[in-house]
C-alpha positions as CSV (number, residue, x, y, z in Angstrom):
1,M,202.6,178.8,-96.4
2,N,203.9,182.1,-95.6
3,E,205.9,181.7,-92.8
4,G,206.0,185.3,-91.4
5,A,202.2,185.8,-91.4
6,P,200.7,185.7,-88.2
7,I,198.0,183.1,-87.5
8,S,194.4,184.6,-87.4
9,A,192.1,184.1,-84.6
10,N,189.7,182.3,-86.7
11,A,192.2,179.7,-88.1
12,N,190.9,176.2,-87.9
13,V,193.5,174.6,-86.0
14,S,193.0,170.9,-84.7
15,L,194.9,168.4,-83.1
16,P,196.5,165.3,-84.8
17,A,194.0,162.3,-85.0
18,S,196.1,160.5,-82.2
19,Q,195.7,163.1,-79.8
20,K,191.9,164.0,-79.9
21,P,190.6,161.3,-77.6
22,I,193.3,162.1,-74.8
23,A,191.0,164.7,-72.9
24,E,187.9,162.3,-73.0
25,W,190.0,159.3,-71.5
26,I,191.5,161.7,-68.7
27,F,188.3,163.3,-67.7
28,A,187.0,159.3,-67.4
29,G,190.0,158.3,-65.5
30,I,189.8,161.1,-63.1
31,V,186.1,160.4,-62.4
32,L,186.9,156.7,-61.8
33,L,190.1,157.6,-59.5
34,I,187.9,160.0,-57.4
35,Q,185.2,157.5,-56.8
36,A,187.8,154.9,-55.8
37,L,189.7,157.0,-53.5
38,S,186.4,158.1,-51.8
39,F,185.7,154.4,-51.4
40,G,189.1,153.9,-50.3
41,A,189.1,156.4,-47.7
42,S,186.1,155.2,-45.8
43,P,185.1,151.8,-46.9
44,G,183.0,151.5,-43.5
45,Y,180.6,154.1,-44.9
46,M,179.8,152.2,-47.9
47,R,179.8,148.8,-46.3
48,P,176.3,148.8,-44.7
49,F,174.9,150.2,-48.0
50,L,176.5,147.4,-50.1
51,N,175.5,144.5,-47.5
52,T,171.7,144.9,-48.5
53,T,170.2,143.9,-51.8
54,V,168.9,147.4,-52.6
55,G,172.2,149.0,-52.1
56,Q,174.0,146.3,-54.5
57,V,171.4,146.7,-57.1
58,V,171.5,150.6,-56.8
59,M,175.2,150.7,-56.9
60,S,175.3,148.3,-59.9
61,L,172.8,150.1,-61.9
62,G,174.3,153.3,-61.2
63,L,177.8,152.2,-62.2
64,I,176.4,150.9,-65.6
65,W,175.0,154.0,-66.1
66,Q,177.8,156.1,-65.4
67,M,179.9,153.8,-67.7
68,L,177.4,154.2,-70.2
69,G,177.8,158.2,-70.1
70,L,181.9,157.9,-70.1
71,A,181.5,155.7,-73.1
72,L,179.4,158.3,-74.7
73,I,182.0,160.9,-73.9
74,C,185.2,158.7,-75.0
75,V,183.5,157.1,-78.3
76,P,185.2,158.9,-81.4
77,R,183.2,161.2,-82.8
78,S,181.0,159.7,-85.8
79,P,178.1,160.9,-88.0
80,V,175.8,159.0,-85.7
81,L,177.2,160.4,-82.3
82,S,178.2,164.0,-83.4
83,W,177.5,165.5,-80.2
84,P,178.6,169.5,-79.9
85,A,181.3,169.9,-77.3
86,I,178.7,171.5,-74.9
87,A,176.8,168.2,-75.0
88,R,180.0,165.9,-74.5
89,W,181.6,168.1,-71.4
90,I,178.6,169.5,-69.9
91,V,175.2,167.7,-70.4
92,I,176.4,164.0,-70.7
93,P,178.5,164.4,-67.3
94,L,175.3,165.8,-65.7
95,F,172.9,163.3,-66.7
96,F,175.4,160.3,-66.4
97,V,178.1,160.9,-64.1
98,V,176.8,162.9,-61.5
99,P,173.6,160.8,-60.4
100,F,176.1,158.2,-59.6
101,F,178.1,160.5,-57.4
102,L,175.0,161.2,-55.5
103,V,174.3,157.4,-55.1
104,M,177.8,157.0,-53.6
105,I,177.4,160.0,-51.1
106,L,173.8,159.8,-50.3
107,G,172.8,156.0,-50.6
108,P,174.5,155.0,-47.4
109,A,173.2,158.3,-45.5
110,L,169.7,157.5,-46.8
111,L,169.8,154.1,-45.7
112,T,171.1,155.0,-42.0
113,I,168.4,157.6,-41.8
114,V,165.9,155.3,-42.9
115,N,167.1,152.5,-40.3
116,A,167.0,155.1,-37.5
117,I,163.6,156.4,-38.2
118,G,161.9,152.8,-38.8
119,P,161.9,152.2,-35.1
120,V,160.3,155.4,-34.3
121,M,157.7,155.2,-37.0
122,D,156.8,151.7,-35.8
123,T,155.8,152.6,-32.2
124,K,152.3,152.7,-31.2
């Protein structure tokens, strides 16, 4: 290899195999950390939602859905799952991670609204 030659912009530079999945695992860790911090900051907001059967089922299914998405991001690339970079970093998080964030944020608020409207709608 010529040590004095400049590296061209089209050079195919890749990370060692041991460092490739680090970005994916960091992304998954940050997602879970944000959710844990948001639940820890105001557990009273989530408690009424988690005390109902519907809330428990929705949160459980949402968490499983999100874990499936994070697994798709963190799985090493293989011929079966050869996702392009745009799918790994944009499409999968939008389809798997964002819905669980919305359930965490909007689920308790929706339950509060439904409980508040219920008595108003039942009056005759």
